[in-house]
C-alpha positions in Angstrom: 21.2 -37.1 -41.9 23.6 -35.2 -39.8 27.1 -36.7 -39.2 28.5 -37.8 -35.9 30.2 -34.5 -35.2 26.9 -32.4 -35.8 25.0 -34.8 -33.8 27.5 -34.2 -31.0 27.1 -30.6 -31.1 23.3 -30.9 -31.2 23.3 -33.0 -28.1 25.7 -30.6 -26.4 23.7 -27.6 -27.4 20.4 -29.2 -26.2 22.1 -30.4 -22.8 23.2 -26.6 -22.2 19.7 -25.2 -23.0 18.1 -27.9 -20.7 20.5 -27.2 -18.1 20.0 -23.4 -18.4 16.3 -23.5 -17.3 16.6 -24.5 -13.6 20.2 -22.6 -13.5 18.5 -19.5 -14.9 15.4 -19.7 -12.8 17.0 -20.2 -9.3 20.3 -18.2 -10.5 18.1 -14.9 -11.0 16.2 -15.4 -7.7 19.6 -16.0 -5.8 21.1 -12.7 -7.3 18.0 -10.8 -6.6 18.1 -12.0 -3.2 21.7 -11.2 -2.2 22.7 -8.7 -4.6 19.9 -6.8 -5.7 17.0 -6.3 -8.3 19.1 -4.5 -11.0 21.8 -7.3 -11.2 19.1 -10.0 -11.1 17.1 -8.0 -14.1 20.6 -7.8 -15.9 21.3 -11.6 -15.4 17.7 -12.2 -16.7 18.2 -10.4 -19.9 21.6 -12.0 -20.5 20.0 -15.6 -20.0 16.9 -14.9 -21.8 19.0 -13.5 -25.0 21.4 -16.5 -24.8 18.4 -18.9 -24.4 16.8 -17.6 -27.5 20.0 -17.6 -29.5 20.4 -21.2 -28.5 16.9 -22.0 -29.5 17.3 -20.5 -32.9 20.7 -22.3 -33.4 19.0 -25.7 -32.3 16.0 -25.3 -34.4 16.5 -22.6 -37.1 13.6 -20.1 -37.5 11.3 -22.3 -35.8 13.2 -21.5 -32.6 11.8 -17.9 -32.7 8.4 -19.4 -32.4 9.4 -21.5 -29.6 11.4 -18.8 -27.8 8.0 -16.8 -27.6 6.5 -19.7 -25.5 9.5 -20.5 -23.5 10.3 -16.9 -22.4 6.4 -16.7 -21.1 7.0 -20.0 -19.2 10.7 -19.0 -18.1 9.1 -15.8 -16.7 6.4 -17.4 -14.7 8.5 -19.9 -13.4 10.9 -17.1 -12.1 7.8 -15.2 -10.6 6.7 -18.5 -8.8 10.4 -19.0 -7.6 10.3 -15.5 -6.1 7.1 -16.0 -4.4 8.4 -19.3 -2.9 11.7 -17.5 -1.7 9.5 -14.6 -0.1 7.5 -17.3 1.8 10.6 -18.7 3.2 11.9 -15.3 4.3 8.5 -14.3 5.7 8.1 -17.5 7.6 11.7 -16.9 9.1 11.7 -13.1 9.9 8.3 -11.5 8.9 6.3 -9.5 10.9 2.6 -9.6 11.0 0.8 -6.1 11.5 -2.5 -4.1 10.5 -1.4 -1.8 7.8 -3.1 1.0 6.5 -3.5 1.6 2.7 -2.0 4.9 1.8 -2.4 4.9 -2.1 -4.2 3.0 -4.6 -3.0 2.1 -8.3 -5.7 0.8 -10.6 -5.0 -1.0 -13.7 -8.2 -1.7 -15.3 -6.5 -2.1 -19.0 -4.4 -5.0 -18.0 -5.4 -8.7 -19.2 -6.5 -9.5 -15.6 -7.4 -6.1 -14.2 -5.9 -5.4 -10.9 -4.8 -2.9 -8.4 -1.8 -2.3 -6.3 -2.0 -0.8 -2.9 0.8 1.2 -1.1 1.0 0.4 2.6 2.0 2.0 5.8 2.0 1.2 9.3 -0.5 2.6 12.1 2.2 5.4 12.6 2.1 6.5 9.0 5.8 5.0 8.5 6.2 3.0 5.3 6.4 -0.8 5.3 9.3 -2.1 3.6 8.6 -3.4 0.2 5.0 -2.7 1.0 3.2 -2.6 -2.2 0.7 -5.6 -2.6 -1.5 -6.5 -5.4 -5.0 -7.3 -5.2 -8.4 -7.4 -7.2 -9.4 -4.1 -8.9 -10.9 -1.8 -6.3 -10.7 -4.3 -3.4 -9.5 -1.5 -1.0 -9.6 2.2 -0.9 -7.4 4.6 0.9 -7.6 4.5 4.7 -8.7 0.7 4.6 -6.9 -1.4 6.9 -5.5 -4.8 5.8 -3.5 -7.6 7.6 0.1 -8.3 6.0 3.1 -9.9 6.9 6.2 -7.9 6.0 10.1 -8.5 5.9 11.9 -6.0 7.9 14.8 -5.9 5.6 12.7 -5.4 2.7 13.6 -8.2 0.5 10.7 -9.9 0.4 7.4 -8.4 -0.5 4.7 -8.0 1.8 1.9 -10.3 1.6 -1.4 -11.3 3.2 -0.8 -14.1 5.5 -3.6 -16.1 3.8 -1.6 -15.8 0.6 1.6 -17.2 1.6 2.2 -20.9 0.3 5.7 -21.9 -0.2 4.7 -25.5 -1.2 2.6 -24.0 -3.9 5.0 -21.7 -5.3 7.8 -24.1 -5.4 5.7 -26.9 -7.1 4.5 -24.4 -9.7 8.0 -23.2 -10.4 9.3 -26.7 -10.6 6.5 -27.8 -12.9 7.0 -25.0 -15.4 10.7 -25.5 -15.6 10.3 -29.2 -16.0 7.8 -28.6 -18.9 10.5 -26.4 -20.4 13.3 -28.9 -19.7 11.4 -31.7 -21.4 10.1 -29.7 -24.3 13.7 -28.8 -25.4 15.1 -32.2 -24.6 12.4 -33.6 -26.8 13.0 -31.0 -29.7 16.8 -31.8 -29.4 16.3 -35.4 -29.7 13.9 -34.7 -33.0 16.7 -32.6 -34.4 19.2 -35.4 -33.7 17.2 -37.8 -35.4 15.7 -35.8 -38.4 17.9 -33.0 -38.7 17.1 -29.0 -38.0 13.4 -27.9 -39.5 14.2 -25.8 -42.5 11.2 -23.5 -42.5 8.6 -21.9 -40.2 5.4 -23.8 -39.4 3.3 -21.5 -41.4 3.9 -20.6 -45.3 4.2 -17.3 -46.0 0.9 -15.5 -46.7 -1.1 -18.5 -45.0 -4.0 -17.7 -42.9 -4.0 -19.8 -39.7 -7.2 -22.0 -39.6 -7.4 -22.3 -43.4 -6.1 -24.9 -45.8 
């Protein structure tokens, strides 16, 4: 069993990892809003690497497995938080227009096939941040679609019916809460039982077989 100093270190590391979840999510969103996408991407990479290193220090090799799931959940939380931010901006200063599809980019190879559509105004001028996502082949060049856009180009143009601040924020908060609870629980297990000494699968084991 770990000594008092080791337990205090584990508790401190766990607390730092738990705190980093909402701080990282909303920090990245804030930086992307007030500084720019490049700075937000850099911050996200730094936070992500620090998070993975922290998990490995907390859990040993098992932390690598946990990090894979954590990064996916964290990325989803950031995406939903960005959508919530966009909803606030579009509600405050958005302009609703009938736009025209100027270009279509199909992505049939994606896990969920989709298309992106570049929009322009009625006079042919580009709409700021005016690339929208939709179902595969939902629109063709020349189609007209109703969108709400941010004149300053911070928020992404979105169909009015797809703007839902409450839902986006709730999903972001739920994903962060799951991450925080999972890390807190794993940290408590390490304090009580010590750090796992091996990965969950024996080398050469085929998953699903004894």
